[in-house]
C-alpha positions in Angstrom: 29.3 -111.8 110.9 32.2 -109.6 110.0 32.9 -106.5 112.2 33.8 -103.0 111.4 36.3 -101.7 113.9 37.5 -98.1 114.1 41.2 -97.6 114.6 41.4 -94.7 117.1 45.0 -93.9 116.1 44.6 -93.5 112.4 40.9 -92.6 112.5 39.9 -95.2 109.8 37.5 -98.1 109.8 38.8 -101.7 109.3 36.8 -104.7 108.2 37.6 -107.7 110.4 36.6 -111.1 109.3 35.0 -113.2 112.0 32.9 -115.8 110.1 35.3 -118.7 110.5 38.5 -119.3 112.6 41.8 -118.8 110.7 45.0 -120.6 111.5 48.5 -119.3 110.9 49.0 -121.8 108.1 46.2 -120.1 106.2 48.5 -117.1 105.7 51.7 -118.9 104.8 53.1 -117.7 101.5 55.2 -119.5 99.0 59.0 -118.8 99.4 60.0 -115.6 97.7 63.2 -116.1 95.6 66.1 -114.2 97.1 68.8 -112.6 95.1 72.0 -114.5 95.9 74.9 -112.8 97.5 77.4 -111.3 97.6 76.1 -107.7 97.0 77.4 -104.2 97.6 76.1 -104.3 101.2 78.0 -107.4 102.2 81.1 -107.3 104.3 84.2 -106.9 102.2 82.5 -104.6 99.7 82.6 -101.4 101.7 84.3 -99.5 98.9 81.2 -100.1 96.7 78.9 -98.0 98.9 79.0 -94.3 99.7 81.1 -93.6 102.8 79.5 -94.7 106.0 77.9 -92.2 108.3 77.9 -94.6 111.3 79.2 -98.0 112.1 79.6 -100.3 115.1 82.7 -102.5 114.9 84.9 -104.3 117.3 88.2 -102.8 118.4 89.8 -100.0 116.4 88.8 -101.0 112.9 89.2 -98.3 110.3 86.1 -96.5 108.9 84.7 -98.0 105.7 86.7 -101.1 106.4 85.8 -104.6 107.5 84.9 -105.8 111.0 81.6 -104.0 111.4 78.4 -105.4 113.0 76.0 -102.7 111.8 76.7 -100.0 109.3 74.8 -97.0 108.0 75.4 -95.6 104.6 73.6 -93.1 102.3 71.5 -94.8 99.7 73.0 -95.0 96.2 69.4 -94.5 94.8 67.9 -91.9 97.2 64.2 -91.1 97.3 65.1 -87.6 98.3 68.5 -85.8 97.8 70.6 -84.2 100.5 71.7 -81.3 98.3 69.8 -78.0 97.8 67.2 -75.8 99.3 63.5 -76.6 99.8 62.3 -73.5 97.8 58.6 -74.1 98.6 56.5 -72.4 96.1 53.0 -72.2 94.6 51.8 -73.1 91.1 48.3 -71.7 90.9 46.4 -73.5 93.6 49.1 -76.2 93.9 52.0 -76.3 96.3 55.4 -77.8 95.6 59.0 -77.8 96.9 62.3 -79.4 95.9 62.8 -83.1 96.8 65.3 -82.4 99.5 65.9 -84.9 102.3 68.2 -87.7 103.5 67.9 -91.4 102.6 70.1 -93.9 104.4 70.4 -97.6 104.7 71.0 -99.3 108.1 72.8 -102.5 107.1 71.9 -105.0 109.8 74.6 -107.6 109.1 77.7 -108.0 107.0 76.2 -111.4 105.9 73.9 -111.5 102.9 71.7 -114.4 104.1 71.0 -113.2 107.6 67.6 -112.1 108.7 66.2 -110.0 111.5 64.8 -113.1 113.2 68.2 -114.7 113.2 70.3 -111.8 114.5 71.8 -112.0 118.0 70.0 -109.7 120.5 73.2 -107.6 120.8 73.1 -106.8 117.1 69.3 -105.9 117.2 70.3 -103.6 120.0 72.9 -102.1 117.7 70.3 -101.6 115.0 67.8 -99.7 117.2 70.7 -97.7 118.7 71.7 -96.7 115.1 68.2 -95.4 114.5 68.5 -93.1 117.5 72.0 -91.9 116.7 71.1 -91.0 113.1 67.8 -89.3 114.1 69.7 -87.2 116.6 72.2 -86.2 113.9 69.7 -85.6 111.1 67.4 -83.4 113.2 70.2 -80.8 113.4 69.5 -80.0 109.7 66.8 -77.3 109.8 65.5 -78.3 106.4 64.1 -81.5 107.8 60.8 -81.7 109.7 60.4 -85.4 110.3 62.1 -88.8 110.1 60.6 -92.1 109.2 62.5 -95.4 109.9 61.2 -98.4 108.2 62.1 -101.9 107.1 60.5 -102.9 103.8 58.6 -106.1 104.4 58.9 -107.2 100.8 62.7 -107.2 101.0 63.0 -104.0 99.1 62.9 -105.4 95.6 66.0 -106.8 94.0 69.8 -106.4 94.6 71.3 -105.1 96.7 68.1 -104.9 98.8 67.8 -108.6 99.6 70.6 -108.0 102.0 69.2 -107.5 105.6 68.6 -103.8 106.0 66.3 -101.1 107.2 66.0 -97.5 105.9 65.9 -94.0 107.3 64.2 -91.2 105.4 64.5 -87.6 106.6 61.8 -85.4 105.0 60.7 -81.7 105.0 57.2 -82.7 106.0 55.8 -85.6 108.0 54.6 -88.6 105.9 50.9 -89.0 105.3 50.4 -91.9 107.8 52.1 -89.9 110.6 50.1 -86.8 109.6 46.8 -88.8 110.2 48.0 -90.1 113.5 49.0 -86.6 114.6 45.5 -85.2 113.8 43.8 -88.0 115.7 46.1 -87.8 118.7 45.8 -84.0 118.9 42.0 -84.2 118.7 41.8 -86.9 121.4 44.1 -84.9 123.7 42.1 -81.7 123.3 38.9 -83.5 124.1 40.1 -85.7 127.0 43.3 -84.0 128.1 45.1 -87.4 128.0 47.4 -89.1 125.5 45.5 -91.6 123.2 48.2 -94.2 123.2 48.7 -94.0 127.0 45.0 -94.8 127.3 45.3 -97.6 124.8 48.2 -99.1 126.8 46.0 -99.1 129.9 43.1 -100.7 128.2 45.2 -103.4 126.5 46.9 -104.2 129.8 43.5 -104.4 131.6 41.9 -106.6 129.0 44.9 -108.7 128.1 43.3 -110.4 125.0 45.5 -108.7 122.5 48.8 -108.6 124.4 51.7 -110.4 122.7 54.8 -109.5 124.9 55.4 -107.4 128.0 58.7 -106.0 129.3 59.7 -103.4 131.9 59.6 -100.5 129.4 57.7 -101.7 126.3 54.4 -103.4 125.7 53.6 -105.3 122.5 50.0 -105.9 121.4 47.9 -106.5 118.3 45.8 -103.4 117.7 42.1 -103.6 118.2 41.5 -102.6 114.6 44.6 -104.3 113.1 44.8 -103.8 109.4 46.6 -107.0 108.5 47.0 -110.4 110.1 49.5 -110.5 113.0 50.2 -106.7 112.9 51.8 -105.9 116.3 52.6 -102.6 117.8 55.5 -102.0 120.3 54.8 -99.0 122.5 56.8 -97.6 125.4 55.1 -97.6 128.8 56.5 -94.1 129.5 54.9 -91.3 127.6 57.5 -90.0 125.1 56.8 -88.3 121.8 60.2 -88.7 120.1 62.1 -91.9 119.7 65.4 -90.2 119.6 64.9 -89.2 123.3 64.6 -92.8 124.6 66.9 -93.9 127.4 69.4 -96.8 126.9 67.2 -99.1 129.0 64.2 -98.3 126.9 66.2 -98.9 123.7 67.4 -102.2 124.9 63.9 -103.3 125.9 62.7 -102.2 122.4 65.4 -104.5 120.9 64.3 -107.4 123.0 60.6 -107.0 122.3 61.2 -106.5 118.6 63.4 -109.6 118.4 60.8 -111.6 120.3 57.9 -110.5 118.0 59.9 -111.1 114.8 61.0 -114.5 115.9 57.4 -115.5 116.8 56.2 -114.3 113.5 58.9 -116.4 111.9 57.8 -119.5 113.8 54.2 -119.0 112.6 54.9 -117.8 109.1 58.4 -119.1 108.1 58.3 -117.6 104.6 56.6 -114.3 105.3 58.8 -111.2 105.1 58.5 -109.0 108.2 58.7 -105.2 108.0 58.2 -102.4 110.4 57.8 -98.6 110.6 58.8 -96.3 113.4 56.4 -93.4 114.1 58.1 -90.6 116.0 57.0 -87.0 116.6 58.1 -84.4 114.0 61.0 -82.3 115.0 59.8 -79.5 117.3 57.1 -81.7 118.8 59.4 -83.8 120.8 57.8 -82.8 124.1 54.2 -83.0 122.8 51.8 -84.3 125.4 49.4 -85.6 122.7 51.8 -87.9 120.7 53.4 -91.2 121.7 56.2 -92.8 119.6 55.7 -96.5 118.6 56.9 -99.2 116.3 54.4 -101.0 114.0 55.6 -104.5 113.0 53.8 -106.3 110.0 54.2 -109.7 108.5 53.5 -109.6 104.7 51.2 -112.6 104.3 49.1 -114.0 101.5 46.0 -111.8 101.1 42.8 -113.7 101.6 40.5 -110.7 100.9 41.5 -108.8 97.8 38.7 -106.2 97.8 40.2 -104.1 100.6 42.3 -101.9 98.3 39.5 -101.4 95.8 36.8 -100.6 98.4 39.0 -98.2 100.4 38.5 -100.3 103.5 41.6 -102.1 105.0 40.4 -105.7 105.4 41.8 -108.1 107.9 40.6 -111.8 107.7 42.0 -112.7 111.1 40.6 -111.5 114.5 43.2 -109.5 116.3 42.4 -111.5 119.5 43.2 -114.7 117.7 46.4 -113.3 116.2 47.6 -112.2 119.6 46.9 -115.7 121.0 48.8 -117.4 118.2 51.8 -115.1 118.7 51.7 -115.8 122.5 51.4 -119.5 122.0 54.3 -119.6 119.5 56.6 -118.9 122.4 55.8 -122.2 124.1 
């Protein structure tokens, strides 16, 4: 019969389908039409974007010119705006503040038709390096409390966002998903005097059923209460609360494990867009003993159980142990 599994990190219950085995082909989606290039993010169109804030290019190429491998630019359509003061205030029993923040695009390739699964490892290393550099810079702004780094798994919705990219959003308050994790992690640490994710790493290593990929510095596994088929978390072996404080070796290992997981998802689910979100401690909690940064990777697959949203329960029709086995076997 189906199981209810409690996610110890988010503190929510997930319905896991166990009644019949699922195969990867059960989750394959019809191809999603892509917007054809070129677009404003393509190489050669640098003048059509806001001035870059970071770029990696060969040789002595001029800023905002050609020859870049990875480029970071402010969004032309920002969710939050960099200008202004927060001005937090009350309105009766309600709280509000100005929508101040920073919204940037990490352009992962100058080529419109590239994908994360097809990028050379050196470029994936550039991408995760760009995350770190921008976080280190943005945390200097005292208006910002937190940064979320994410790749929209649906492609982002229309031009220019079919171009391979990820996004950085600096905010004056941690996002809700991270807030829930912080509450759970702090409560666990207060009760057991240990880090929750450190304990999860130990159990996943001991049991092995949900492991997907292992490296010197990073472990990849399907969570015990995965919310979606093939959801995979990449977690550093060393306890570290803030991603921006990783070493170069840890960053390179993250790139390798991320590339491995995305490529295996692509083998199993060729048409499924893959997204991710990086959860890092809010600024000021970078040395927190209770929190552990991690990257959550998700394949956006055909939903086999549509009642999850309506019921309030995340519903996953694939056993996490089976998902991990499929991902491991796809490397053969």
